[in-house]
Each structure stands twice: as C-alpha cells, then as structure tokens.
C-alpha positions as CSV (number, residue, x, y, z in Angstrom):
1,M,0.0,0.0,0.0
2,I,2.8,2.4,0.9
3,W,4.6,1.6,-2.4
4,L,1.4,2.4,-4.2
5,W,1.2,5.8,-2.7
6,I,4.8,6.5,-3.4
7,T,4.4,5.5,-7.0
8,L,1.3,7.6,-7.3
9,I,3.0,10.7,-5.8
10,A,6.0,10.1,-8.1
11,V,3.7,9.9,-11.2
12,V,1.9,13.1,-10.2
13,A,5.2,14.9,-9.6
14,V,6.5,13.9,-13.0
15,A,3.3,14.9,-14.7
16,I,3.5,18.3,-13.0
17,V,7.1,18.8,-14.1
18,L,6.3,17.7,-17.7
19,L,3.3,20.0,-17.8
20,A,5.4,22.9,-16.6
21,L,8.0,22.1,-19.2
22,S,5.4,21.9,-21.9
23,I,3.8,25.3,-21.2
24,K,5.5,28.2,-22.9
25,I,4.4,31.9,-23.0
26,V,5.3,33.9,-26.1
27,N,5.2,37.6,-25.6
28,Q,3.5,39.9,-28.2
29,Y,6.9,41.2,-29.4
30,E,8.3,37.6,-29.7
31,R,8.0,34.6,-31.9
32,G,8.8,31.0,-30.9
33,V,10.8,28.8,-33.3
34,V,10.2,25.2,-32.5
35,L,12.6,22.4,-33.4
36,R,11.3,18.8,-33.0
37,F,14.0,16.2,-32.9
38,G,16.3,18.8,-34.4
39,R,14.1,19.6,-37.3
40,L,12.1,22.8,-37.9
41,H,8.5,22.2,-36.8
42,G,7.0,25.6,-36.9
43,V,6.8,29.1,-35.5
44,R,4.6,29.8,-32.4
45,E,2.6,33.1,-32.3
46,P,2.2,35.2,-29.1
47,G,0.2,33.6,-26.3
48,I,0.3,30.4,-24.3
49,R,1.8,27.6,-26.3
50,F,2.3,23.9,-25.6
51,I,5.3,21.8,-26.7
52,I,6.3,18.3,-26.1
53,P,8.9,18.3,-23.4
54,I,12.3,16.8,-24.3
55,V,11.1,16.3,-27.9
56,D,10.5,19.9,-28.8
57,V,12.9,22.8,-28.2
58,M,11.6,26.4,-28.5
59,T,13.8,29.4,-29.1
60,K,12.2,32.8,-28.5
61,V,13.1,35.5,-31.0
62,S,12.5,39.2,-30.2
63,L,11.1,41.3,-33.1
64,R,11.7,44.7,-31.5
65,I,14.3,47.1,-32.8
66,V,17.7,46.7,-31.2
67,T,20.1,49.5,-30.6
68,L,23.6,48.4,-31.4
69,P,26.4,50.8,-30.5
70,I,29.5,50.4,-32.8
71,Q,32.6,51.0,-30.8
72,S,35.1,53.7,-31.9
73,Q,37.3,52.3,-34.7
74,G,40.8,53.6,-35.5
75,I,40.5,54.3,-39.2
76,I,43.0,55.8,-41.7
77,T,41.2,57.9,-44.3
78,R,42.0,58.0,-48.0
79,D,44.2,61.1,-47.4
80,N,46.2,59.2,-44.7
81,V,44.7,60.8,-41.6
82,S,44.1,58.7,-38.6
83,V,40.7,59.2,-37.0
84,G,38.5,57.5,-34.5
85,V,34.9,56.9,-35.6
86,S,32.0,55.6,-33.6
87,A,28.5,55.0,-34.7
88,V,25.2,53.4,-33.8
89,A,23.0,51.0,-35.7
90,Y,19.4,50.0,-35.4
91,F,18.1,46.6,-36.6
92,R,15.3,44.2,-36.1
93,I,14.5,40.6,-36.8
94,V,12.1,40.1,-39.7
95,D,12.5,36.4,-40.2
96,P,12.7,34.4,-36.9
97,V,13.5,31.1,-38.7
98,R,16.5,32.4,-40.5
99,S,17.8,34.2,-37.4
100,V,17.9,30.9,-35.6
101,I,18.9,28.5,-38.3
102,A,21.1,30.5,-40.6
103,I,23.4,31.9,-38.0
104,E,24.4,31.1,-34.4
105,N,24.3,34.5,-32.8
106,V,22.7,37.2,-35.0
107,H,23.4,40.1,-32.6
108,S,27.1,39.3,-32.3
109,A,27.4,38.8,-36.0
110,I,25.8,42.2,-36.8
111,D,28.0,43.9,-34.3
112,Q,31.2,42.5,-35.9
113,I,30.1,43.1,-39.5
114,A,29.1,46.7,-38.6
115,Q,32.5,47.4,-37.3
116,T,34.3,46.1,-40.3
117,T,31.9,47.9,-42.7
118,L,32.4,51.2,-40.8
119,R,36.2,50.9,-41.3
120,K,35.8,49.9,-44.9
121,V,33.5,52.8,-45.9
122,V,35.2,55.6,-44.0
123,G,38.6,54.4,-45.3
124,Q,37.4,55.0,-48.8
125,H,36.8,58.7,-48.2
126,A,39.0,61.7,-47.5
127,L,38.8,63.5,-44.1
128,D,36.8,66.5,-45.5
129,E,34.3,64.1,-47.1
130,T,33.9,62.2,-43.8
131,L,33.2,65.4,-41.9
132,A,30.9,67.0,-44.5
133,E,29.1,64.0,-46.1
134,T,28.0,62.0,-43.1
135,A,24.6,61.4,-44.6
136,N,26.2,59.7,-47.6
137,L,28.4,57.6,-45.4
138,N,25.4,56.5,-43.3
139,A,23.6,55.5,-46.4
140,D,26.5,53.5,-47.8
141,I,27.0,51.6,-44.5
142,R,23.4,50.8,-44.2
143,E,23.2,49.5,-47.8
144,I,26.1,47.2,-47.2
145,L,24.7,45.9,-43.9
146,E,21.3,45.3,-45.5
147,Q,22.9,43.0,-48.1
148,L,24.8,41.0,-45.5
149,T,22.2,40.8,-42.8
150,G,19.2,40.0,-45.1
151,E,20.4,36.4,-45.3
152,W,20.3,36.2,-41.5
153,G,16.6,37.3,-41.3
154,A,17.5,40.8,-39.9
155,E,16.8,44.3,-41.3
156,V,19.0,47.3,-40.6
157,T,16.7,50.3,-40.2
158,L,19.2,53.1,-39.5
159,V,22.9,53.7,-39.2
160,E,24.3,57.0,-37.9
161,L,27.9,58.2,-37.3
162,K,28.0,59.3,-33.7
163,D,31.4,60.8,-33.1
164,I,34.6,61.5,-35.1
165,L,37.7,61.9,-33.1
166,L,40.6,63.9,-34.7
167,P,44.3,64.1,-33.6
168,D,45.2,67.3,-31.8
169,T,47.6,68.3,-34.6
170,M,44.8,68.0,-37.1
171,K,42.5,70.1,-34.9
172,R,45.1,72.9,-34.8
173,A,45.7,72.7,-38.5
174,M,41.9,72.9,-39.2
175,A,41.6,75.8,-36.8
176,K,44.4,77.7,-38.6
177,Q,42.8,76.9,-42.0
178,A,39.4,78.2,-40.8
179,E,41.0,81.4,-39.3
180,A,42.9,82.0,-42.6
181,E,39.7,81.6,-44.6
182,R,37.9,84.1,-42.4
183,V,40.8,86.6,-42.7
184,K,40.7,86.2,-46.5
185,R,37.0,86.8,-46.6
186,A,37.4,89.9,-44.3
187,K,40.1,91.3,-46.6
188,I,37.9,90.7,-49.6
189,I,34.9,92.4,-48.0
190,A,37.1,95.3,-46.9
191,A,38.5,95.7,-50.4
192,E,35.0,95.6,-51.9
193,G,33.9,98.3,-49.5
194,E,36.9,100.5,-50.4
195,A,36.0,100.1,-54.1
196,I,32.4,101.0,-53.5
197,A,33.4,103.9,-51.3
198,A,35.8,105.2,-53.9
199,V,33.1,105.2,-56.5
200,R,30.7,107.0,-54.2
201,L,33.3,109.6,-53.3
202,G,34.0,110.2,-56.9
203,E,30.3,110.8,-57.6
204,A,30.1,113.0,-54.5
205,S,33.1,115.1,-55.7
206,D,31.5,115.5,-59.1
207,T,28.3,116.8,-57.5
208,M,30.2,119.2,-55.3
209,M,32.2,120.6,-58.2
210,A,28.9,121.2,-60.1
211,H,27.3,122.8,-56.9
212,P,30.0,124.8,-54.9
213,L,27.5,125.6,-52.2
214,A,27.3,121.8,-51.4
215,V,30.8,122.0,-50.0
216,Q,29.8,124.7,-47.6
217,L,26.7,122.9,-46.6
218,R,28.7,119.7,-46.0
219,T,31.2,121.7,-43.9
220,L,28.4,123.1,-41.7
221,Q,26.9,119.6,-41.3
222,T,30.3,118.4,-40.1
223,L,30.5,121.2,-37.6
224,V,27.0,120.2,-36.3
225,D,28.2,116.6,-35.9
226,I,31.3,117.7,-34.0
227,G,29.3,119.9,-31.8
228,V,27.1,117.1,-30.6
229,D,30.0,115.6,-28.5
230,K,30.6,119.0,-26.9
231,N,34.3,118.9,-27.8
232,T,36.6,121.8,-26.7
233,L,38.7,121.4,-29.8
234,V,36.9,122.0,-33.1
235,V,38.6,121.2,-36.3
236,V,37.0,122.9,-39.3
237,P,37.4,121.0,-42.5
238,A,37.7,123.1,-45.6
239,P,38.7,122.5,-49.2
240,L,42.5,123.2,-49.2
241,M,42.8,124.2,-52.9
242,N,39.8,126.5,-52.8
243,S,41.1,128.2,-49.7
244,I,44.5,128.7,-51.3
245,G,42.9,130.0,-54.5
246,E,40.7,132.5,-52.5
247,L,43.7,133.7,-50.5
248,T,45.8,134.2,-53.7
249,A,42.9,136.1,-55.3
250,F,42.6,138.3,-52.2
251,L,46.3,139.1,-52.2
252,D,46.1,139.9,-55.9
253,R,43.2,142.3,-55.4
254,E,45.0,144.0,-52.5
255,H,48.2,144.4,-54.6
256,A,46.1,145.8,-57.5
257,A,44.3,148.2,-55.2
258,A,47.6,149.4,-53.7
259,A,49.2,149.9,-57.1
260,A,46.1,151.9,-58.2
261,A,46.4,154.1,-55.1
262,V,50.1,154.8,-55.7
263,G,49.3,155.7,-59.4
264,R,46.6,158.1,-58.4
265,E,49.0,159.8,-55.9
266,S,51.7,160.2,-58.5
267,T,49.2,161.7,-61.0
268,K,48.1,164.2,-58.3
269,H,51.8,165.3,-57.7
270,V,52.4,165.7,-61.5
271,V,49.3,167.8,-61.9
272,S,50.2,170.0,-59.0
273,A,53.7,170.5,-60.3
274,N,52.4,171.5,-63.7
275,A,49.9,173.9,-62.2
276,N,52.6,175.6,-60.1
277,G,54.9,175.9,-63.2
278,S,52.1,177.5,-65.2
279,A,51.5,180.0,-62.5
280,E,55.2,181.1,-62.3
281,T,55.3,181.5,-66.0
282,A,52.3,183.8,-66.0
283,R,54.0,186.1,-63.5
C-alpha cells in the first residue's frame, strides 16, 4: 500500500514537471521557433503555447528594434589621416526562422560586420568628405549591412555616425585653416567696401564741383556733428585748394588796389607841379 502511494506521488510529480515544461508563454513582441527532434517544426505566435517536453525545443526571438552601439574604430582615411569613428546601428529581426537556423548569434554577427563595414566605408573617403558628407556615409554603411544581414533574417533600419575623433595636430591645422579663410573673406569684403566707397566719393566730388554751395553745406553739417559731442577742440574741415585760391585772389586784389592808389597819388603830384609851373610863367 505504501509503495502504491509512493508511485502515485512520483507519477503526479513527474506529470506536473512535464506540464510545466510543456507550457511556454510567447510575448507579443516575440515569436517562438520550435525544433522537433532537431528539425524545424514551426513558429509559435504570441500567447500560451504547448510543446512536447524533451522532444521539442523552443527558441524565442524578439522582433523589437535593437540599438547596437558600434565602438570607436581607429581608421585611416583616404588622405592618410588617422581618425576614431564611432556609430550606432538599429536593426530588427524580420524572419525568426533564418535568425535561428542561418546563424548562431545574430546580434554578435551584426556587431562584428558593422565594425568592419564602418572601417571599410570611412577608409574610402577623405577626411573632408567624412566630416561634411556623413549622410552619404550612413547610407553606404546601411546599404552594405542590409545586403549582408538580409540572409540572417535581420533588417538594418538606421545607421548614424555618432562621433569623429581627430588628432590634436589636425584640430590645430583645421583651426588655422578656418582662421585664414575668415581673414581672407574679411580682406575681400574690406576691399570691396573700399572700391564702392571710392566710386561713391567720386560721384560726390563731381556733385560738389557742379554745386559749390554743397561744399559749404557739408562743412556746416560736419560742424554740427562735431558739436554734438561737446568737444573743446573744433577742427573745421575746408577744401584746401579752394582756400589757397581764394587767398591768392585776395592778395592779388590787394596788390592791384595798392598799385592803383600809388598811381593816383603820382598823378596828383604831377598835376600840382604842372599847375605851379604855369603860375610862375604867367607872372
């Protein structure tokens, strides 16, 4: 009787264990790939699923997008510059059967192939292209990864370069180049401004020559501008050549007036002398 109870308890325990092993829960974002005696038996959808213990083996495969950081890679660009490039890739499983049967560890495989692809693509471009055309590099890396991972039942949805590390010497050289470029643009802009100013000054001088009063008006306007600051020293700008011409004309007029006055005095003395002589003769 005791042995009967022991056997019954053992059978119940084994049944409970087998039932527990046969019940599998597949989440909504997962699919269960079942192998029976080592052969593909089917794919289980989300929910409570039952398998035959020991005979069936279920491997759960997540269909969610996986974020895969690509470690910084020491890469030599096409123009022989050593840079460190890191990136991030996003992929998801689209075929659970292939991801289990075609490759042993799909996540590790994508990580390794992403690193080698990153080195290959960046190494084919010059440094300036790597810095300026990251969108094209991302597209090239993604295209290569899609061709390789499609056979593994995975789909690469996005690849982005995350960081590009440059040597300190290259940073200083690029800073000098940028500074020289800005200095060049500043000189060009200043030269263009001088050229435009020269043209405008020429037009202004022509206008002032046609209208002499404009010079005086401009002089008065300058005085008003100077007076706003309440300066104790006032410098009066005046056209130099006109001032010299006016001074010369003034001196010439003064000399002419003086010569005319001297001539009139001499004439008076001659007339007086003639009158006196005539008077003596009459006597």
